[in-house]
C-alpha positions as CSV (number, residue, x, y, z in Angstrom):
1,M,-1.4,-29.2,-10.9
2,T,0.8,-30.2,-14.0
3,P,4.5,-31.1,-13.6
4,R,5.3,-27.7,-15.5
5,T,3.2,-25.7,-13.5
6,A,4.7,-27.1,-10.3
7,A,8.2,-26.4,-11.6
8,R,7.1,-22.9,-12.2
9,F,6.0,-22.4,-8.8
10,A,9.3,-24.1,-7.1
11,A,11.3,-21.4,-9.4
12,A,8.9,-18.7,-8.2
13,F,9.5,-19.5,-4.3
14,R,13.1,-19.9,-4.9
15,A,13.1,-16.1,-5.8
16,Y,12.7,-15.3,-2.2
17,A,16.2,-16.4,-1.7
18,D,17.6,-13.6,-3.5
19,R,19.5,-10.9,-1.7
20,R,17.3,-8.2,-3.3
21,I,14.3,-9.7,-1.3
22,V,16.0,-8.9,1.9
23,V,16.6,-5.3,0.9
24,M,12.9,-5.0,0.0
25,L,11.8,-6.6,3.5
26,G,13.8,-3.7,5.1
27,L,12.7,-1.0,2.9
28,G,8.9,-2.1,3.3
29,F,9.5,-1.9,7.3
30,S,10.8,1.7,6.8
31,A,7.8,2.6,4.7
32,G,5.2,1.4,7.0
33,S,6.7,2.4,10.3
34,P,5.6,6.2,10.1
35,L,1.8,5.6,9.3
36,P,0.4,4.7,12.6
37,L,2.6,7.4,14.3
38,T,0.5,10.0,12.3
39,G,-2.9,8.0,12.4
40,F,-4.1,5.4,14.8
41,T,-1.3,5.9,17.6
42,L,-1.3,9.6,17.4
43,R,-5.2,9.7,17.8
44,Q,-5.0,7.4,20.7
45,W,-2.5,10.0,22.4
46,F,-4.8,12.8,21.6
47,S,-7.9,10.9,23.0
48,E,-5.7,10.2,26.3
49,S,-4.8,13.8,26.4
50,E,-8.7,14.8,26.6
51,V,-8.3,16.5,23.2
52,S,-11.6,17.4,21.6
53,L,-13.3,14.9,19.1
54,G,-13.3,17.8,16.6
55,A,-9.5,18.2,16.9
56,I,-9.0,14.5,16.7
57,G,-11.1,14.3,13.6
58,L,-8.9,16.9,11.9
59,T,-5.8,14.9,12.4
60,S,-6.9,12.9,9.6
61,L,-5.7,15.7,7.2
62,I,-2.1,14.9,8.2
63,G,-2.4,12.0,5.8
64,L,-3.0,14.1,2.7
65,A,0.5,13.9,1.7
66,Y,0.1,10.3,0.7
67,T,-2.8,11.1,-1.7
68,L,-0.9,14.3,-3.2
69,K,2.7,12.7,-3.4
70,F,2.5,12.8,-7.2
71,L,2.8,16.7,-6.9
72,W,6.5,16.5,-6.0
73,S,7.1,13.3,-7.3
74,P,8.9,14.7,-10.7
75,A,11.4,16.7,-8.4
76,L,12.4,13.4,-6.9
77,D,12.8,11.9,-10.5
78,R,14.9,14.5,-11.8
79,I,16.6,16.7,-9.4
80,S,20.1,15.5,-8.3
81,P,20.1,14.0,-4.9
82,P,21.8,15.5,-2.0
83,L,24.0,12.4,-1.6
84,R,26.2,10.9,-4.1
85,L,24.9,7.4,-3.7
86,G,22.8,7.0,-6.8
87,R,20.0,8.4,-8.2
88,R,17.4,6.7,-5.7
89,R,19.7,5.9,-2.6
90,G,21.1,9.6,-2.9
91,W,17.5,10.6,-2.1
92,L,16.3,7.7,0.2
93,I,18.8,7.8,2.9
94,P,18.6,11.7,3.7
95,I,14.8,11.3,3.7
96,Q,14.8,8.2,6.0
97,L,17.3,10.2,8.4
98,G,15.0,13.2,8.2
99,L,12.0,10.9,9.0
100,A,13.6,9.5,12.0
101,G,14.4,13.1,13.2
102,A,11.0,14.2,12.5
103,I,9.4,11.4,14.8
104,A,11.8,12.3,17.4
105,A,10.7,15.9,17.4
106,M,7.1,14.5,17.9
107,A,8.2,13.0,21.0
108,F,9.0,16.4,22.4
109,T,5.3,17.9,22.0
110,D,2.3,17.5,24.1
111,P,-1.2,17.4,22.7
112,S,-2.6,18.3,26.1
113,L,-0.4,21.9,26.0
114,D,0.1,22.4,22.1
115,P,-1.9,20.2,20.0
116,G,-0.8,22.4,17.1
117,S,2.8,21.8,17.4
118,V,2.2,17.9,17.4
119,V,0.2,18.3,14.2
120,A,2.8,20.2,12.7
121,A,5.5,17.7,13.5
122,G,3.0,15.1,12.2
123,V,2.5,17.0,8.8
124,L,6.4,17.0,8.4
125,V,6.5,13.2,9.1
126,A,3.7,12.4,6.8
127,F,5.5,14.4,3.9
128,L,8.7,12.7,4.5
129,S,7.1,9.4,4.6
130,A,5.2,10.0,1.3
131,S,8.5,11.2,-0.3
132,Q,10.1,7.9,0.9
133,D,7.1,5.9,-0.6
134,I,8.1,7.6,-4.1
135,V,11.7,6.7,-4.1
136,I,11.1,3.2,-2.6
137,D,8.5,2.4,-5.2
138,A,10.9,3.7,-7.9
139,L,13.8,1.8,-6.6
140,R,11.6,-1.3,-6.5
141,I,10.5,-1.4,-10.0
142,E,14.0,-0.5,-11.4
143,M,15.9,-2.9,-9.0
144,M,13.9,-6.0,-9.5
145,P,13.7,-7.7,-12.7
146,P,10.3,-8.4,-14.3
147,E,10.2,-12.0,-13.1
148,Q,10.8,-10.9,-9.6
149,Q,8.6,-8.1,-9.3
150,G,5.9,-10.2,-7.5
151,A,8.2,-11.7,-5.1
152,G,9.9,-8.3,-4.4
153,L,6.4,-6.8,-3.6
154,A,5.4,-9.4,-1.4
155,A,8.6,-8.9,0.7
156,Y,7.7,-5.3,0.8
157,I,4.3,-6.1,2.2
158,W,5.6,-8.3,4.8
159,G,8.0,-5.6,6.0
160,Y,5.0,-2.8,5.6
161,R,2.7,-5.0,7.7
162,L,5.2,-5.9,10.5
163,A,6.2,-2.1,10.9
164,L,2.5,-1.3,11.1
165,L,2.5,-3.9,14.1
166,A,5.6,-2.3,15.6
167,S,4.6,1.4,15.6
168,G,0.9,0.6,16.4
169,A,0.4,-1.9,18.9
170,G,4.2,-2.0,19.9
171,A,4.2,1.6,20.5
172,L,1.1,1.5,22.8
173,F,2.9,-1.5,24.5
174,V,5.9,0.9,25.3
175,V,3.4,3.7,26.4
176,E,2.1,1.4,29.1
177,G,5.5,1.2,30.8
178,F,7.4,4.3,29.9
179,G,5.0,6.7,28.5
180,W,4.4,8.7,25.4
181,R,7.8,10.3,24.9
182,A,9.7,7.1,25.2
183,A,7.3,5.4,22.6
184,Y,7.9,8.0,20.0
185,L,11.8,8.2,20.6
186,G,11.7,4.3,20.3
187,A,9.5,4.6,16.9
188,A,11.9,7.0,15.7
189,A,14.7,4.3,15.3
190,L,12.3,2.2,13.1
191,P,13.2,4.1,9.7
192,L,17.0,3.2,10.4
193,V,16.1,-0.3,9.2
194,G,15.4,1.3,5.7
195,V,18.9,3.4,6.0
196,L,20.6,-0.2,6.4
197,A,18.6,-1.7,3.6
198,S,19.1,1.3,1.2
199,L,22.9,0.9,1.7
200,F,22.6,-2.6,0.3
201,A,20.2,-1.7,-2.6
202,H,21.4,-1.6,-6.2
203,E,20.4,1.0,-8.5
204,G,18.6,0.3,-11.5
205,P,19.4,1.6,-15.0
206,A,19.6,5.3,-15.5
207,P,16.8,7.0,-17.7
208,P,17.8,8.7,-20.7
209,P,19.1,12.5,-19.8
210,P,16.5,15.3,-19.9
211,P,16.7,17.9,-22.9
212,A,18.8,20.7,-22.5
213,G,17.5,24.2,-21.4
214,V,15.6,24.9,-18.1
215,L,12.1,25.3,-20.0
216,A,12.6,22.0,-21.9
217,A,13.9,20.2,-19.0
218,L,10.9,21.4,-16.8
219,S,8.3,20.5,-19.3
220,H,10.0,17.0,-19.7
221,S,10.0,16.4,-16.0
222,V,6.5,17.7,-15.1
223,I,4.5,17.3,-18.3
224,G,6.5,14.3,-19.9
225,P,5.4,11.6,-17.4
226,F,1.8,12.1,-18.2
227,R,2.4,12.9,-22.0
228,D,4.3,9.4,-21.9
229,F,1.4,7.6,-20.3
230,M,-1.2,9.2,-22.6
231,R,0.5,7.9,-25.6
232,R,0.1,4.3,-25.0
233,R,-2.9,2.4,-26.3
234,G,-5.9,2.1,-24.1
235,W,-4.5,4.5,-21.5
236,L,-8.0,5.9,-20.6
237,L,-9.2,2.2,-19.9
238,I,-6.2,1.6,-17.9
239,L,-6.7,4.6,-15.6
240,S,-10.3,3.6,-15.1
241,F,-9.5,0.1,-14.3
242,V,-6.8,1.3,-11.7
243,A,-9.3,3.6,-10.2
244,L,-11.9,1.0,-9.8
245,F,-10.1,-2.0,-8.9
246,R,-10.3,-1.6,-5.2
247,L,-14.0,-0.1,-5.0
248,G,-15.6,-3.0,-3.6
249,E,-12.6,-3.6,-0.9
250,A,-12.8,0.3,-0.2
251,L,-16.7,0.3,0.6
252,A,-16.7,-2.8,2.8
253,G,-13.3,-1.9,4.5
254,V,-14.7,1.5,5.7
255,M,-17.6,-0.1,7.4
256,T,-15.8,-3.1,9.1
257,A,-15.3,-1.7,12.6
258,P,-19.0,-0.5,13.0
259,F,-20.4,-3.9,11.1
260,Y,-18.3,-6.0,13.9
261,R,-19.7,-3.7,16.7
262,S,-23.3,-4.0,15.5
263,I,-23.4,-7.7,15.7
264,G,-22.0,-8.0,19.0
265,F,-18.0,-8.5,18.8
266,S,-16.0,-7.1,21.5
267,R,-12.9,-4.8,21.1
268,T,-10.8,-7.8,22.4
269,E,-12.4,-10.2,19.8
270,V,-11.8,-8.0,17.2
271,A,-8.1,-7.2,18.1
272,A,-7.3,-10.7,18.2
273,V,-8.7,-11.9,15.2
274,S,-8.4,-9.1,12.9
275,G,-5.2,-7.8,14.3
276,V,-2.8,-10.9,14.9
277,F,-4.7,-13.5,12.8
278,G,-5.4,-11.2,9.9
279,L,-2.1,-9.9,9.8
280,F,-0.6,-13.5,9.2
281,A,-3.2,-14.3,6.7
282,T,-2.2,-11.1,4.6
283,L,1.3,-12.0,4.7
284,G,0.7,-15.5,3.6
285,G,-1.5,-14.2,0.8
286,A,1.1,-11.8,-0.2
287,A,3.8,-14.4,-0.4
288,L,1.8,-16.7,-2.5
289,G,0.5,-13.8,-4.7
290,G,4.3,-13.0,-5.4
291,A,4.6,-16.5,-6.3
292,L,1.5,-16.6,-8.7
293,V,2.8,-13.7,-10.6
294,A,6.1,-15.3,-11.3
295,A,4.7,-18.7,-11.9
296,L,1.5,-18.1,-14.0
297,G,2.3,-14.7,-15.4
298,M,0.5,-11.3,-15.0
299,G,-2.8,-11.8,-16.7
300,R,-3.9,-15.2,-15.1
301,S,-2.7,-13.9,-11.6
302,L,-4.6,-10.6,-12.1
303,V,-7.8,-12.7,-13.0
304,I,-7.5,-15.3,-10.3
305,T,-6.7,-12.9,-7.6
306,G,-9.1,-10.2,-8.6
307,L,-12.1,-12.9,-8.7
308,G,-10.8,-14.1,-5.1
309,Q,-10.6,-10.5,-3.7
310,M,-14.4,-10.0,-5.0
311,L,-15.9,-13.2,-3.7
312,S,-14.2,-12.8,-0.4
313,N,-16.8,-10.1,0.3
314,L,-19.3,-12.7,0.3
315,M,-18.0,-13.8,3.8
316,Y,-19.2,-10.5,5.4
317,V,-22.7,-11.6,4.2
318,A,-22.1,-15.1,5.9
319,L,-20.9,-13.2,9.0
320,A,-24.1,-11.0,9.0
321,R,-26.2,-14.3,8.8
322,A,-24.2,-16.0,11.5
323,G,-24.1,-13.2,14.2
324,H,-21.8,-13.1,17.0
325,Q,-19.8,-16.6,16.1
326,V,-16.2,-16.0,16.8
327,G,-15.4,-19.1,14.4
328,V,-17.2,-17.5,11.4
329,L,-15.3,-14.3,12.2
330,Y,-12.0,-16.2,11.8
331,W,-13.2,-17.5,8.6
332,Q,-14.3,-13.8,7.3
333,V,-11.0,-12.3,8.5
334,G,-8.7,-15.1,7.2
335,I,-10.3,-15.4,3.7
336,E,-10.6,-11.6,3.2
337,N,-7.0,-10.7,4.4
338,F,-5.5,-13.7,2.6
339,T,-7.1,-12.9,-0.6
340,D,-6.3,-9.0,-0.2
341,G,-2.8,-10.0,0.2
342,L,-2.9,-12.1,-3.2
343,A,-4.7,-9.4,-5.0
344,D,-2.1,-6.5,-3.9
345,A,1.2,-8.5,-5.0
346,A,-0.7,-9.0,-8.2
347,F,-2.2,-5.6,-8.7
348,V,0.8,-3.5,-7.6
349,A,3.2,-6.0,-10.0
350,Y,0.6,-4.7,-12.8
351,L,1.1,-1.2,-11.9
352,S,4.6,-1.4,-11.8
353,S,4.8,-2.7,-15.4
354,L,2.8,0.2,-16.5
355,T,5.8,2.7,-15.7
356,S,8.4,4.0,-18.0
357,I,12.0,4.1,-16.9
358,A,12.3,7.7,-17.8
359,F,9.7,8.4,-15.3
360,T,9.2,5.6,-12.9
361,A,8.7,7.7,-9.6
362,T,6.2,10.2,-11.1
363,Q,4.1,7.5,-13.1
364,Y,4.1,5.1,-10.2
365,A,3.1,7.9,-7.9
366,L,0.2,8.8,-9.9
367,L,-1.1,5.2,-10.4
368,S,-1.0,4.4,-6.8
369,S,-2.6,7.9,-5.8
370,L,-5.4,6.9,-8.3
371,A,-5.8,3.4,-6.8
372,A,-6.4,5.0,-3.4
373,L,-9.1,7.4,-4.9
374,P,-12.1,5.0,-4.1
375,L,-11.3,5.0,-0.4
376,R,-10.7,8.8,-0.1
377,T,-14.1,9.3,-2.2
378,L,-16.7,6.6,-2.8
379,G,-15.6,4.9,0.3
380,A,-17.2,7.8,2.4
381,T,-20.6,6.8,1.0
382,G,-20.3,3.4,2.8
383,G,-22.1,4.6,5.8
384,F,-25.2,5.7,4.1
385,L,-25.5,2.7,1.9
386,A,-25.4,0.3,4.9
387,E,-28.2,2.5,6.7
388,A,-30.3,2.2,3.6
389,L,-29.7,-1.4,2.4
390,G,-28.8,-3.0,5.7
391,W,-25.6,-5.3,6.3
392,Q,-26.4,-8.1,4.0
393,R,-27.6,-6.1,1.0
394,F,-24.8,-3.7,1.6
395,F,-22.0,-6.2,1.3
396,L,-23.7,-8.1,-1.6
397,L,-23.5,-4.5,-3.2
398,T,-19.8,-4.3,-2.3
399,T,-19.3,-7.7,-4.3
400,A,-21.2,-6.5,-7.1
401,A,-19.2,-3.3,-7.2
402,A,-16.0,-5.3,-8.3
403,L,-17.6,-6.4,-11.4
404,P,-17.0,-3.2,-13.8
405,A,-13.3,-3.5,-13.0
406,L,-13.0,-7.2,-13.6
407,S,-14.7,-6.7,-16.9
408,M,-12.2,-3.8,-17.8
409,M,-9.2,-6.0,-16.7
410,L,-10.3,-8.9,-19.2
411,V,-10.6,-6.2,-22.0
412,L,-7.0,-4.8,-21.0
413,L,-5.3,-8.1,-20.8
414,R,-6.7,-9.2,-24.1
415,R,-6.3,-5.8,-26.2
416,Y,-3.6,-4.0,-24.3
417,P,-1.4,-6.6,-22.2
418,P,1.6,-5.1,-20.0
419,P,4.7,-4.7,-21.6
420,G,6.4,-7.8,-22.1
421,A,3.3,-10.0,-21.8
422,A,1.4,-11.7,-24.3
423,P,-2.3,-11.0,-24.7
424,F,-4.3,-13.0,-22.4
425,A,-7.0,-15.2,-23.2
426,P,-9.3,-17.7,-21.1
427,G,-7.8,-21.1,-20.8
428,D,-4.2,-19.7,-21.4
429,G,-1.7,-22.2,-19.7
């Protein structure tokens, strides 16, 4: 490493001392806390209440709000918020308070008596949680300067992952001693961390005012974000890259649990390695990924982290050959989660750079929904592919599935670099 590069990394890590990083940590915690409460934790509650498997499977539909959030993001971009705390904070704090109330309401339902009421409360939690995501993403992009987007995102990921642990394993621990009602009432306090963080957040610059007239303003708010994005050069290639970037990760991730089980790992072994060790590997990768973006720039960071994420899938092949070897499992989980954290920091920083200040919430909601598309669609074919190919060839396929997106990335960075970035060329320093 050259002295110049070392100095860049030192400056990048100093960015984590900024007060805005602490704000992003709190907002990330608030964003992550509702997810298990309408997902894994909720399904555990349903299982213990002797609810049918069919009904448990239908709870996955609660999460549709996260995929469809771009539909109401224009309203959060343009309608005046209920509190006079700024364009973003005026929406964020009421949503967070409503989220705490909705989670508390779930505590007073009972899936063994009326599963429908639990699901209804869960749908409200998911809607408010997805709405919170829209506003937090917009606030992060507008609040953090370009050189600190990577660090801000890394702090967000740290908070998010810690919240998943709190409302997932933490909630189940509370259930063990005090029951489900106490667990959900305790979890209702978690979004209040976000309220505190929101109070210390700084609003970014205001966008240009919408045109006068109801129809003109409506067209500007709903159609404008899409029209604005389609005006940029290479927009179709950009959207294709965004949709395919996580394809290999999605295919592999859907089949991770049955793969571990098929080669003999127990639930306890997977929980210890994938849960605890994997969490810290992800957090370390996210922190380094944020520093990479600041020190090396968007282009080089995307290439390095994209290659790392692709090659990490080869560790599944190594584990398939090794069989039930806990040491190899540690290597596989550590490398995969670390590279995923790296790639997430660079990729989301890239998505953030694509948004226009006039339509931050709507455009980012659209891009993030598109990025999740492989998991919701093509990821569903993973089981059939694994059955047809066997584990080793399946994971080789998931590695190769990342190549189209990496090829698109090189073309994009050379011909259509992100705003404010110089065109990327191999060997750039």
